[in-house]
Backbone atoms as SQL, in Angstrom:
CREATE TABLE atoms (id INTEGER PRIMARY KEY, chain TEXT, resi INTEGER, resn TEXT, atom TEXT, x REAL, y REAL, z REAL);
INSERT INTO atoms VALUES
  (1, 'A', 1, 'MET', 'N', 0.752, -1.248, 0.002),
  (2, 'A', 1, 'MET', 'CA', 0.056, 0.115, -0.019),
  (3, 'A', 1, 'MET', 'C', 1.088, 1.239, 0.146),
  (4, 'A', 2, 'SER', 'N', 0.601, 2.268, -0.774),
  (5, 'A', 2, 'SER', 'CA', 1.318, 3.445, -1.012),
  (6, 'A', 2, 'SER', 'C', 0.947, 4.534, 0.176),
  (7, 'A', 3, 'ASP', 'N', 1.779, 5.371, 0.273),
  (8, 'A', 3, 'ASP', 'CA', 1.685, 6.433, 1.495),
  (9, 'A', 3, 'ASP', 'C', 1.086, 7.645, 0.577),
  (10, 'A', 4, 'PHE', 'N', 1.094, 7.466, -0.803),
  (11, 'A', 4, 'PHE', 'CA', 0.892, 8.611, -1.373),
  (12, 'A', 4, 'PHE', 'C', -0.580, 8.408, -2.371),
  (13, 'A', 5, 'SER', 'N', -1.526, 9.179, -2.362),
  (14, 'A', 5, 'SER', 'CA', -2.530, 8.862, -3.055),
  (15, 'A', 5, 'SER', 'C', -2.332, 9.364, -4.705),
  (16, 'A', 6, 'GLU', 'N', -3.057, 8.914, -5.439),
  (17, 'A', 6, 'GLU', 'CA', -2.678, 9.098, -6.970),
  (18, 'A', 6, 'GLU', 'C', -2.712, 10.673, -7.232),
  (19, 'A', 7, 'HIS', 'N', -3.592, 11.282, -6.640),
  (20, 'A', 7, 'HIS', 'CA', -3.654, 12.850, -6.718),
  (21, 'A', 7, 'HIS', 'C', -2.191, 13.404, -5.999),
  (22, 'A', 8, 'GLU', 'N', -1.691, 12.962, -4.814),
  (23, 'A', 8, 'GLU', 'CA', -0.520, 13.497, -4.474),
  (24, 'A', 8, 'GLU', 'C', 0.630, 13.038, -5.229),
  (25, 'A', 9, 'ARG', 'N', 0.630, 11.718, -6.048),
  (26, 'A', 9, 'ARG', 'CA', 1.776, 11.563, -6.772),
  (27, 'A', 9, 'ARG', 'C', 1.756, 12.249, -8.106),
  (28, 'A', 10, 'ARG', 'N', 0.638, 12.666, -8.675),
  (29, 'A', 10, 'ARG', 'CA', 0.497, 13.471, -9.652),
  (30, 'A', 10, 'ARG', 'C', 0.984, 14.834, -9.487),
  (31, 'A', 11, 'ASP', 'N', 0.543, 15.702, -8.436),
  (32, 'A', 11, 'ASP', 'CA', 1.087, 17.029, -7.771),
  (33, 'A', 11, 'ASP', 'C', 2.413, 16.969, -7.586),
  (34, 'A', 12, 'THR', 'N', 2.963, 15.909, -6.945),
  (35, 'A', 12, 'THR', 'CA', 4.425, 15.768, -6.708),
  (36, 'A', 12, 'THR', 'C', 5.307, 15.799, -7.987),
  (37, 'A', 13, 'ARG', 'N', 4.727, 14.978, -8.955),
  (38, 'A', 13, 'ARG', 'CA', 5.747, 14.873, -10.180),
  (39, 'A', 13, 'ARG', 'C', 5.658, 16.239, -11.019),
  (40, 'A', 14, 'ASP', 'N', 4.587, 16.663, -10.963),
  (41, 'A', 14, 'ASP', 'CA', 4.405, 18.022, -11.841),
  (42, 'A', 14, 'ASP', 'C', 5.260, 19.019, -11.133),
  (43, 'A', 15, 'GLU', 'N', 5.109, 19.270, -9.845),
  (44, 'A', 15, 'GLU', 'CA', 5.938, 20.214, -9.118),
  (45, 'A', 15, 'GLU', 'C', 7.583, 19.978, -9.289),
  (46, 'A', 16, 'PHE', 'N', 7.960, 18.529, -9.144),
  (47, 'A', 16, 'PHE', 'CA', 9.206, 18.291, -9.469),
  (48, 'A', 16, 'PHE', 'C', 9.608, 18.638, -10.510),
  (49, 'A', 17, 'HIS', 'N', 8.852, 18.453, -11.753),
  (50, 'A', 17, 'HIS', 'CA', 9.416, 18.568, -13.108),
  (51, 'A', 17, 'HIS', 'C', 9.385, 20.051, -13.333),
  (52, 'A', 18, 'SER', 'N', 8.666, 20.739, -12.686),
  (53, 'A', 18, 'SER', 'CA', 8.524, 22.221, -12.881),
  (54, 'A', 18, 'SER', 'C', 9.745, 22.868, -11.932),
  (55, 'A', 19, 'VAL', 'N', 10.218, 22.543, -10.931),
  (56, 'A', 19, 'VAL', 'CA', 11.442, 23.033, -10.270),
  (57, 'A', 19, 'VAL', 'C', 12.666, 22.677, -10.878),
  (58, 'A', 20, 'VAL', 'N', 12.873, 21.273, -11.323),
  (59, 'A', 20, 'VAL', 'CA', 14.115, 20.781, -11.793),
  (60, 'A', 20, 'VAL', 'C', 13.899, 21.403, -13.326),
  (61, 'A', 21, 'ASN', 'N', 14.519, 22.665, -13.595),
  (62, 'A', 21, 'ASN', 'CA', 14.690, 22.977, -15.094),
  (63, 'A', 21, 'ASN', 'C', 15.694, 22.963, -15.732),
  (64, 'A', 22, 'MET', 'N', 16.849, 21.852, -15.175),
  (65, 'A', 22, 'MET', 'CA', 17.886, 21.599, -16.143),
  (66, 'A', 22, 'MET', 'C', 17.622, 20.092, -16.697),
  (67, 'A', 23, 'THR', 'N', 18.070, 20.247, -17.840),
  (68, 'A', 23, 'THR', 'CA', 17.922, 18.723, -18.656),
  (69, 'A', 23, 'THR', 'C', 18.876, 17.675, -18.093),
  (70, 'A', 24, 'PRO', 'N', 18.447, 16.312, -18.340),
  (71, 'A', 24, 'PRO', 'CA', 19.535, 15.647, -17.379),
  (72, 'A', 24, 'PRO', 'C', 20.973, 15.587, -18.154),
  (73, 'A', 25, 'SER', 'N', 21.115, 15.971, -19.456),
  (74, 'A', 25, 'SER', 'CA', 22.458, 16.168, -19.751),
  (75, 'A', 25, 'SER', 'C', 23.394, 17.375, -19.166),
  (76, 'A', 26, 'ALA', 'N', 22.463, 18.557, -19.200),
  (77, 'A', 26, 'ALA', 'CA', 23.338, 19.580, -18.378),
  (78, 'A', 26, 'ALA', 'C', 23.173, 19.083, -17.051),
  (79, 'A', 27, 'LEU', 'N', 22.446, 18.733, -16.234),
  (80, 'A', 27, 'LEU', 'CA', 22.739, 18.354, -14.857),
  (81, 'A', 27, 'LEU', 'C', 23.865, 17.230, -14.737),
  (82, 'A', 28, 'ARG', 'N', 23.904, 16.260, -15.509),
  (83, 'A', 28, 'ARG', 'CA', 25.116, 15.394, -15.663),
  (84, 'A', 28, 'ARG', 'C', 26.500, 16.107, -15.807),
  (85, 'A', 29, 'ARG', 'N', 26.289, 17.139, -16.771),
  (86, 'A', 29, 'ARG', 'CA', 27.470, 17.908, -17.118),
  (87, 'A', 29, 'ARG', 'C', 28.006, 18.738, -15.685),
  (88, 'A', 30, 'TRP', 'N', 27.035, 19.498, -15.382),
  (89, 'A', 30, 'TRP', 'CA', 27.196, 20.227, -14.370),
  (90, 'A', 30, 'TRP', 'C', 27.904, 19.452, -12.866),
  (91, 'A', 31, 'LEU', 'N', 27.071, 18.190, -12.703),
  (92, 'A', 31, 'LEU', 'CA', 27.783, 17.451, -11.475),
  (93, 'A', 31, 'LEU', 'C', 29.153, 17.115, -11.468),
  (94, 'A', 32, 'GLY', 'N', 29.611, 17.046, -12.957),
  (95, 'A', 32, 'GLY', 'CA', 31.061, 16.669, -12.996),
  (96, 'A', 32, 'GLY', 'C', 32.045, 17.895, -13.017),
  (97, 'A', 33, 'SER', 'N', 31.409, 19.002, -12.598),
  (98, 'A', 33, 'SER', 'CA', 32.322, 20.126, -12.599),
  (99, 'A', 33, 'SER', 'C', 33.088, 20.397, -11.415),
  (100, 'A', 34, 'GLU', 'N', 34.264, 21.098, -11.164),
  (101, 'A', 34, 'GLU', 'CA', 34.527, 21.451, -9.867),
  (102, 'A', 34, 'GLU', 'C', 33.742, 22.337, -9.153),
  (103, 'A', 35, 'GLN', 'N', 32.971, 23.163, -9.870),
  (104, 'A', 35, 'GLN', 'CA', 32.171, 24.278, -9.036),
  (105, 'A', 35, 'GLN', 'C', 30.971, 23.442, -8.425),
  (106, 'A', 36, 'SER', 'N', 30.528, 22.371, -8.904),
  (107, 'A', 36, 'SER', 'CA', 29.628, 21.598, -8.268),
  (108, 'A', 36, 'SER', 'C', 30.114, 20.770, -7.352),
  (109, 'A', 37, 'ARG', 'N', 31.233, 20.493, -6.966),
  (110, 'A', 37, 'ARG', 'CA', 31.832, 19.640, -5.679),
  (111, 'A', 37, 'ARG', 'C', 32.356, 20.326, -5.032),
  (112, 'A', 38, 'SER', 'N', 32.075, 21.699, -4.973),
  (113, 'A', 38, 'SER', 'CA', 32.778, 22.726, -4.315),
  (114, 'A', 38, 'SER', 'C', 31.717, 23.634, -3.335),
  (115, 'A', 39, 'VAL', 'N', 30.363, 23.359, -3.052),
  (116, 'A', 39, 'VAL', 'CA', 29.697, 24.073, -2.564),
  (117, 'A', 39, 'VAL', 'C', 28.451, 22.843, -1.898),
  (118, 'A', 40, 'GLY', 'N', 27.781, 23.443, -0.859),
  (119, 'A', 40, 'GLY', 'CA', 26.970, 22.866, -0.001),
  (120, 'A', 40, 'GLY', 'C', 27.715, 22.280, 1.267),
  (121, 'A', 41, 'MET', 'N', 26.847, 21.372, 1.862),
  (122, 'A', 41, 'MET', 'CA', 27.163, 21.020, 3.182),
  (123, 'A', 41, 'MET', 'C', 26.930, 19.301, 3.039),
  (124, 'A', 42, 'THR', 'N', 27.971, 18.647, 3.785),
  (125, 'A', 42, 'THR', 'CA', 27.730, 17.415, 3.808),
  (126, 'A', 42, 'THR', 'C', 26.624, 16.857, 4.810),
  (127, 'A', 43, 'ALA', 'N', 26.510, 15.497, 4.782),
  (128, 'A', 43, 'ALA', 'CA', 25.465, 14.910, 5.554),
  (129, 'A', 43, 'ALA', 'C', 25.853, 15.052, 7.056),
  (130, 'A', 44, 'GLU', 'N', 27.069, 15.444, 7.395),
  (131, 'A', 44, 'GLU', 'CA', 27.458, 15.444, 8.657),
  (132, 'A', 44, 'GLU', 'C', 27.530, 16.830, 8.962),
  (133, 'A', 45, 'GLY', 'N', 27.196, 18.013, 8.250),
  (134, 'A', 45, 'GLY', 'CA', 27.050, 19.208, 8.383),
  (135, 'A', 45, 'GLY', 'C', 28.372, 20.072, 8.162),
  (136, 'A', 46, 'ASP', 'N', 29.125, 19.752, 7.563),
  (137, 'A', 46, 'ASP', 'CA', 30.552, 20.068, 7.429),
  (138, 'A', 46, 'ASP', 'C', 30.220, 21.079, 5.931),
  (139, 'A', 47, 'LYS', 'N', 30.745, 22.260, 6.009),
  (140, 'A', 47, 'LYS', 'CA', 30.641, 23.156, 4.821),
  (141, 'A', 47, 'LYS', 'C', 31.595, 22.721, 3.623),
  (142, 'A', 48, 'VAL', 'N', 31.209, 22.474, 2.258),
  (143, 'A', 48, 'VAL', 'CA', 32.051, 21.839, 1.341),
  (144, 'A', 48, 'VAL', 'C', 32.523, 23.506, 0.731),
  (145, 'A', 49, 'THR', 'N', 33.945, 23.502, 0.549),
  (146, 'A', 49, 'THR', 'CA', 34.445, 24.804, -0.304),
  (147, 'A', 49, 'THR', 'C', 35.435, 24.023, -1.414),
  (148, 'A', 50, 'ALA', 'N', 35.865, 22.906, -1.388),
  (149, 'A', 50, 'ALA', 'CA', 36.638, 22.385, -2.358),
  (150, 'A', 50, 'ALA', 'C', 36.028, 20.892, -2.722),
  (151, 'A', 51, 'PRO', 'N', 36.606, 20.523, -3.969),
  (152, 'A', 51, 'PRO', 'CA', 35.886, 18.990, -4.457),
  (153, 'A', 51, 'PRO', 'C', 36.566, 18.126, -3.197),
  (154, 'A', 52, 'GLY', 'N', 37.586, 18.179, -2.620),
  (155, 'A', 52, 'GLY', 'CA', 38.112, 16.918, -1.714),
  (156, 'A', 52, 'GLY', 'C', 37.542, 17.132, -0.321),
  (157, 'A', 53, 'ASP', 'N', 36.423, 18.151, -0.195),
  (158, 'A', 53, 'ASP', 'CA', 36.073, 18.411, 1.309),
  (159, 'A', 53, 'ASP', 'C', 34.650, 17.227, 1.538),
  (160, 'A', 54, 'GLY', 'N', 34.433, 16.389, 0.586),
  (161, 'A', 54, 'GLY', 'CA', 33.496, 15.283, 0.749),
  (162, 'A', 54, 'GLY', 'C', 32.392, 15.827, -0.276),
  (163, 'A', 55, 'GLU', 'N', 31.187, 14.922, -0.105),
  (164, 'A', 55, 'GLU', 'CA', 30.283, 14.951, -1.049),
  (165, 'A', 55, 'GLU', 'C', 29.008, 15.660, -0.408),
  (166, 'A', 56, 'ALA', 'N', 28.713, 16.684, -1.254),
  (167, 'A', 56, 'ALA', 'CA', 27.737, 17.533, -0.482),
  (168, 'A', 56, 'ALA', 'C', 26.446, 16.791, -0.672),
  (169, 'A', 57, 'VAL', 'N', 25.443, 17.051, 0.312),
  (170, 'A', 57, 'VAL', 'CA', 24.019, 16.399, 0.148),
  (171, 'A', 57, 'VAL', 'C', 23.279, 16.766, -1.028),
  (172, 'A', 58, 'GLY', 'N', 23.772, 18.240, -1.804),
  (173, 'A', 58, 'GLY', 'CA', 22.908, 18.656, -2.652),
  (174, 'A', 58, 'GLY', 'C', 23.467, 17.858, -3.937),
  (175, 'A', 59, 'HIS', 'N', 25.001, 17.588, -3.953),
  (176, 'A', 59, 'HIS', 'CA', 25.574, 16.939, -5.168),
  (177, 'A', 59, 'HIS', 'C', 25.105, 15.469, -5.138),
  (178, 'A', 60, 'HIS', 'N', 24.710, 15.040, -4.261),
  (179, 'A', 60, 'HIS', 'CA', 24.352, 13.470, -4.049),
  (180, 'A', 60, 'HIS', 'C', 22.941, 13.540, -4.446),
  (181, 'A', 61, 'MET', 'N', 22.026, 14.558, -4.051),
  (182, 'A', 61, 'MET', 'CA', 20.711, 14.823, -4.644),
  (183, 'A', 61, 'MET', 'C', 20.579, 14.814, -6.370),
  (184, 'A', 62, 'GLY', 'N', 21.727, 15.492, -6.647),
  (185, 'A', 62, 'GLY', 'CA', 21.894, 15.783, -8.351),
  (186, 'A', 62, 'GLY', 'C', 21.819, 14.404, -8.797),
  (187, 'A', 63, 'GLU', 'N', 22.690, 13.308, -8.266),
  (188, 'A', 63, 'GLU', 'CA', 22.712, 12.123, -9.066),
  (189, 'A', 63, 'GLU', 'C', 21.466, 11.574, -8.871),
  (190, 'A', 64, 'ARG', 'N', 20.410, 11.680, -7.429),
  (191, 'A', 64, 'ARG', 'CA', 19.393, 11.013, -7.347),
  (192, 'A', 64, 'ARG', 'C', 18.323, 11.705, -8.355),
  (193, 'A', 65, 'ILE', 'N', 18.208, 13.060, -8.662),
  (194, 'A', 65, 'ILE', 'CA', 17.545, 13.487, -9.614),
  (195, 'A', 65, 'ILE', 'C', 17.711, 12.940, -10.964),
  (196, 'A', 66, 'LEU', 'N', 19.093, 12.785, -11.405),
  (197, 'A', 66, 'LEU', 'CA', 19.037, 11.758, -12.586),
  (198, 'A', 66, 'LEU', 'C', 18.330, 10.569, -12.663),
  (199, 'A', 67, 'GLN', 'N', 18.659, 9.709, -11.417),
  (200, 'A', 67, 'GLN', 'CA', 17.946, 8.525, -11.480),
  (201, 'A', 67, 'GLN', 'C', 16.354, 8.565, -11.632),
  (202, 'A', 68, 'LEU', 'N', 15.853, 9.597, -10.810),
  (203, 'A', 68, 'LEU', 'CA', 14.552, 9.790, -10.952),
  (204, 'A', 68, 'LEU', 'C', 14.000, 10.215, -12.459),
  (205, 'A', 69, 'LYS', 'N', 14.607, 11.123, -12.995),
  (206, 'A', 69, 'LYS', 'CA', 14.163, 11.403, -14.347),
  (207, 'A', 69, 'LYS', 'C', 14.258, 10.213, -15.483),
  (208, 'A', 70, 'SER', 'N', 15.125, 9.235, -14.984),
  (209, 'A', 70, 'SER', 'CA', 15.347, 8.162, -16.022),
  (210, 'A', 70, 'SER', 'C', 14.171, 7.098, -15.729),
  (211, 'A', 71, 'THR', 'N', 13.550, 7.043, -14.358),
  (212, 'A', 71, 'THR', 'CA', 12.711, 6.013, -14.169),
  (213, 'A', 71, 'THR', 'C', 11.372, 6.401, -14.725),
  (214, 'A', 72, 'HIS', 'N', 10.807, 5.056, -15.103),
  (215, 'A', 72, 'HIS', 'CA', 9.453, 5.281, -15.878),
  (216, 'A', 72, 'HIS', 'C', 8.399, 5.515, -14.542),
  (217, 'A', 73, 'GLN', 'N', 7.447, 6.362, -15.041),
  (218, 'A', 73, 'GLN', 'CA', 6.414, 6.781, -13.886),
  (219, 'A', 73, 'GLN', 'C', 5.703, 5.595, -13.115),
  (220, 'A', 74, 'ALA', 'N', 5.452, 4.482, -13.989),
  (221, 'A', 74, 'ALA', 'CA', 4.896, 3.293, -13.235),
  (222, 'A', 74, 'ALA', 'C', 5.944, 2.567, -12.373),
  (223, 'A', 75, 'ASP', 'N', 7.081, 2.939, -12.350),
  (224, 'A', 75, 'ASP', 'CA', 8.188, 2.194, -11.572),
  (225, 'A', 75, 'ASP', 'C', 8.652, 3.225, -10.189),
  (226, 'A', 76, 'LEU', 'N', 8.039, 4.273, -10.162),
  (227, 'A', 76, 'LEU', 'CA', 8.276, 5.240, -9.058),
  (228, 'A', 76, 'LEU', 'C', 7.697, 4.708, -7.774),
  (229, 'A', 77, 'GLY', 'N', 8.515, 4.600, -6.542),
  (230, 'A', 77, 'GLY', 'CA', 8.033, 4.084, -5.293),
  (231, 'A', 77, 'GLY', 'C', 7.825, 5.212, -4.360),
  (232, 'A', 78, 'ASP', 'N', 7.290, 5.101, -3.236),
  (233, 'A', 78, 'ASP', 'CA', 7.095, 5.997, -2.064),
  (234, 'A', 78, 'ASP', 'C', 8.515, 6.732, -2.094),
  (235, 'A', 79, 'ASP', 'N', 9.562, 6.137, -2.104),
  (236, 'A', 79, 'ASP', 'CA', 10.988, 6.798, -1.553),
  (237, 'A', 79, 'ASP', 'C', 11.328, 7.701, -2.673),
  (238, 'A', 80, 'ASP', 'N', 10.911, 7.318, -3.860),
  (239, 'A', 80, 'ASP', 'CA', 10.975, 8.337, -5.076),
  (240, 'A', 80, 'ASP', 'C', 10.179, 9.359, -4.722),
  (241, 'A', 81, 'TYR', 'N', 8.846, 9.450, -4.615),
  (242, 'A', 81, 'TYR', 'CA', 8.059, 10.448, -4.152),
  (243, 'A', 81, 'TYR', 'C', 8.614, 11.587, -3.345),
  (244, 'A', 82, 'GLN', 'N', 9.410, 10.736, -2.018),
  (245, 'A', 82, 'GLN', 'CA', 9.642, 11.513, -1.025),
  (246, 'A', 82, 'GLN', 'C', 10.976, 12.234, -1.278),
  (247, 'A', 83, 'ALA', 'N', 11.840, 11.689, -2.188),
  (248, 'A', 83, 'ALA', 'CA', 13.115, 12.548, -2.794),
  (249, 'A', 83, 'ALA', 'C', 12.514, 13.731, -3.644),
  (250, 'A', 84, 'MET', 'N', 11.564, 13.406, -4.426),
  (251, 'A', 84, 'MET', 'CA', 11.204, 14.486, -5.174),
  (252, 'A', 84, 'MET', 'C', 10.496, 15.639, -4.230),
  (253, 'A', 85, 'ARG', 'N', 9.871, 15.302, -3.414),
  (254, 'A', 85, 'ARG', 'CA', 9.480, 16.457, -2.409),
  (255, 'A', 85, 'ARG', 'C', 10.242, 17.065, -1.762),
  (256, 'A', 86, 'LYS', 'N', 11.459, 16.479, -1.503),
  (257, 'A', 86, 'LYS', 'CA', 12.634, 17.159, -0.774),
  (258, 'A', 86, 'LYS', 'C', 13.214, 17.868, -1.725),
  (259, 'A', 87, 'VAL', 'N', 13.145, 17.681, -2.994),
  (260, 'A', 87, 'VAL', 'CA', 13.874, 18.406, -3.909),
  (261, 'A', 87, 'VAL', 'C', 13.075, 19.995, -4.301),
  (262, 'A', 88, 'VAL', 'N', 11.745, 19.513, -4.327),
  (263, 'A', 88, 'VAL', 'CA', 10.597, 20.838, -4.355),
  (264, 'A', 88, 'VAL', 'C', 10.937, 21.550, -3.261),
  (265, 'A', 89, 'GLY', 'N', 11.025, 21.290, -2.016),
  (266, 'A', 89, 'GLY', 'CA', 11.109, 21.962, -0.842),
  (267, 'A', 89, 'GLY', 'C', 12.472, 22.917, -0.816),
  (268, 'A', 90, 'TYR', 'N', 13.502, 22.108, -1.235),
  (269, 'A', 90, 'TYR', 'CA', 14.893, 22.613, -1.086),
  (270, 'A', 90, 'TYR', 'C', 14.930, 24.100, -2.071),
  (271, 'A', 91, 'VAL', 'N', 14.639, 23.517, -3.112),
  (272, 'A', 91, 'VAL', 'CA', 14.345, 24.535, -4.267),
  (273, 'A', 91, 'VAL', 'C', 13.469, 25.875, -3.810),
  (274, 'A', 92, 'HIS', 'N', 12.484, 25.564, -3.425),
  (275, 'A', 92, 'HIS', 'CA', 11.699, 26.939, -3.031),
  (276, 'A', 92, 'HIS', 'C', 12.206, 27.543, -1.887),
  (277, 'A', 93, 'ARG', 'N', 12.624, 26.789, -0.814),
  (278, 'A', 93, 'ARG', 'CA', 13.397, 27.540, 0.399),
  (279, 'A', 93, 'ARG', 'C', 14.433, 28.408, -0.304),
  (280, 'A', 94, 'HIS', 'N', 15.110, 27.679, -1.028),
  (281, 'A', 94, 'HIS', 'CA', 16.449, 28.481, -1.283),
  (282, 'A', 94, 'HIS', 'C', 16.396, 29.712, -2.407),
  (283, 'A', 95, 'LEU', 'N', 15.157, 29.724, -3.330),
  (284, 'A', 95, 'LEU', 'CA', 14.998, 30.659, -4.044),
  (285, 'A', 95, 'LEU', 'C', 14.751, 31.858, -3.365),
  (286, 'A', 96, 'ALA', 'N', 13.674, 31.516, -2.284),
  (287, 'A', 96, 'ALA', 'CA', 13.329, 32.780, -1.233),
  (288, 'A', 96, 'ALA', 'C', 14.651, 33.530, -0.645),
  (289, 'A', 97, 'GLN', 'N', 15.753, 32.655, -0.656),
  (290, 'A', 97, 'GLN', 'CA', 16.761, 33.304, 0.050),
  (291, 'A', 97, 'GLN', 'C', 17.750, 33.836, -0.958),
  (292, 'A', 98, 'ARG', 'N', 17.325, 34.353, -2.275),
  (293, 'A', 98, 'ARG', 'CA', 18.357, 34.775, -3.300),
  (294, 'A', 98, 'ARG', 'C', 19.019, 35.990, -2.953),
  (295, 'A', 99, 'PRO', 'N', 20.311, 36.152, -3.029),
  (296, 'A', 99, 'PRO', 'CA', 21.169, 37.388, -2.484),
  (297, 'A', 99, 'PRO', 'C', 21.023, 38.341, -3.571),
  (298, 'A', 100, 'LYS', 'N', 21.447, 39.601, -3.027),
  (299, 'A', 100, 'LYS', 'CA', 21.241, 40.784, -3.753),
  (300, 'A', 100, 'LYS', 'C', 22.587, 40.648, -4.849),
  (301, 'A', 101, 'GLY', 'N', 22.197, 41.622, -5.852),
  (302, 'A', 101, 'GLY', 'CA', 23.482, 41.360, -6.889),
  (303, 'A', 101, 'GLY', 'C', 23.425, 40.294, -7.864),
  (304, 'A', 102, 'ASP', 'N', 24.588, 39.925, -8.505),
  (305, 'A', 102, 'ASP', 'CA', 24.782, 39.400, -9.661),
  (306, 'A', 102, 'ASP', 'C', 25.077, 37.921, -9.022),
  (307, 'A', 103, 'VAL', 'N', 24.162, 36.794, -9.333),
  (308, 'A', 103, 'VAL', 'CA', 24.323, 35.699, -8.779),
  (309, 'A', 103, 'VAL', 'C', 25.136, 34.571, -9.770),
  (310, 'A', 104, 'THR', 'N', 25.504, 34.899, -11.064),
  (311, 'A', 104, 'THR', 'CA', 25.890, 34.234, -11.864),
  (312, 'A', 104, 'THR', 'C', 26.904, 33.173, -11.437),
  (313, 'A', 105, 'ASP', 'N', 28.051, 33.589, -10.640),
  (314, 'A', 105, 'ASP', 'CA', 29.241, 32.764, -10.171),
  (315, 'A', 105, 'ASP', 'C', 28.953, 32.592, -8.537),
  (316, 'A', 106, 'SER', 'N', 27.769, 32.419, -8.133),
  (317, 'A', 106, 'SER', 'CA', 27.689, 32.331, -6.747),
  (318, 'A', 106, 'SER', 'C', 27.320, 30.873, -6.124),
  (319, 'A', 107, 'ARG', 'N', 27.822, 30.618, -4.829),
  (320, 'A', 107, 'ARG', 'CA', 27.498, 29.565, -4.055),
  (321, 'A', 107, 'ARG', 'C', 26.112, 29.207, -4.084),
  (322, 'A', 108, 'TRP', 'N', 25.161, 30.333, -3.972),
  (323, 'A', 108, 'TRP', 'CA', 23.738, 30.086, -3.985),
  (324, 'A', 108, 'TRP', 'C', 23.179, 29.368, -5.349),
  (325, 'A', 109, 'ARG', 'N', 23.788, 29.906, -6.434),
  (326, 'A', 109, 'ARG', 'CA', 23.263, 29.449, -7.613),
  (327, 'A', 109, 'ARG', 'C', 23.863, 28.021, -7.770),
  (328, 'A', 110, 'TYR', 'N', 25.007, 27.942, -7.399),
  (329, 'A', 110, 'TYR', 'CA', 25.744, 26.368, -7.887),
  (330, 'A', 110, 'TYR', 'C', 25.091, 25.593, -6.932),
  (331, 'A', 111, 'SER', 'N', 24.962, 25.880, -5.499),
  (332, 'A', 111, 'SER', 'CA', 23.991, 24.920, -4.612),
  (333, 'A', 111, 'SER', 'C', 22.708, 24.321, -5.382),
  (334, 'A', 112, 'LEU', 'N', 21.641, 25.509, -5.817),
  (335, 'A', 112, 'LEU', 'CA', 20.585, 25.131, -6.374),
  (336, 'A', 112, 'LEU', 'C', 20.802, 24.106, -7.685),
  (337, 'A', 113, 'MET', 'N', 21.884, 24.556, -8.561),
  (338, 'A', 113, 'MET', 'CA', 22.165, 23.913, -9.623),
  (339, 'A', 113, 'MET', 'C', 22.230, 22.211, -9.403),
  (340, 'A', 114, 'ASN', 'N', 23.224, 22.060, -8.253),
  (341, 'A', 114, 'ASN', 'CA', 23.190, 20.563, -7.660),
  (342, 'A', 114, 'ASN', 'C', 21.769, 20.010, -7.553),
  (343, 'A', 115, 'TRP', 'N', 20.782, 21.010, -7.256),
  (344, 'A', 115, 'TRP', 'CA', 19.419, 20.435, -6.966),
  (345, 'A', 115, 'TRP', 'C', 18.647, 20.463, -8.411),
  (346, 'A', 116, 'GLY', 'N', 19.416, 20.409, -9.290),
  (347, 'A', 116, 'GLY', 'CA', 18.533, 20.515, -10.600),
  (348, 'A', 116, 'GLY', 'C', 17.905, 21.677, -11.385),
  (349, 'A', 117, 'HIS', 'N', 18.286, 22.796, -10.320),
  (350, 'A', 117, 'HIS', 'CA', 17.346, 24.324, -10.744),
  (351, 'A', 117, 'HIS', 'C', 18.359, 24.966, -11.063),
  (352, 'A', 118, 'ASP', 'N', 18.394, 25.868, -12.195),
  (353, 'A', 118, 'ASP', 'CA', 19.312, 26.851, -12.589),
  (354, 'A', 118, 'ASP', 'C', 18.442, 28.250, -12.447),
  (355, 'A', 119, 'PRO', 'N', 18.694, 28.718, -11.555),
  (356, 'A', 119, 'PRO', 'CA', 17.944, 30.081, -11.340),
  (357, 'A', 119, 'PRO', 'C', 18.145, 31.083, -12.649),
  (358, 'A', 120, 'LEU', 'N', 19.095, 30.992, -13.191),
  (359, 'A', 120, 'LEU', 'CA', 19.288, 31.983, -14.314),
  (360, 'A', 120, 'LEU', 'C', 18.363, 31.412, -15.483),
  (361, 'A', 121, 'ALA', 'N', 18.027, 30.389, -15.633),
  (362, 'A', 121, 'ALA', 'CA', 17.094, 29.672, -16.852),
  (363, 'A', 121, 'ALA', 'C', 15.587, 30.263, -16.589),
  (364, 'A', 122, 'ASP', 'N', 15.213, 30.796, -15.589),
  (365, 'A', 122, 'ASP', 'CA', 13.862, 31.282, -15.291),
  (366, 'A', 122, 'ASP', 'C', 13.484, 32.337, -16.101);
């Protein structure tokens, strides 16, 4: 038995696809970059400022997003919908914290991109 109704699943999928505005190929390229591996926080709460600082939660989630986007809808389980909700929540929270000025080369933008959202694409 699923924890999510069909209506909740549809709404979650729609919102996920709305906030993840990077194509899988663009996200894959981004996750391979030094900038991608140099932002965020580790699962232990340590700040990531260089590729060797450990994997950030967002970088790991970027890999999960690629997996979600390649999974057929009928094969998505409750854990997949929970991950989609986590992505939606993160993107909405961080968009509300947009810093002033040019964000092109900002840690704020790079962190969002790890979660599949490029704020400059909006």
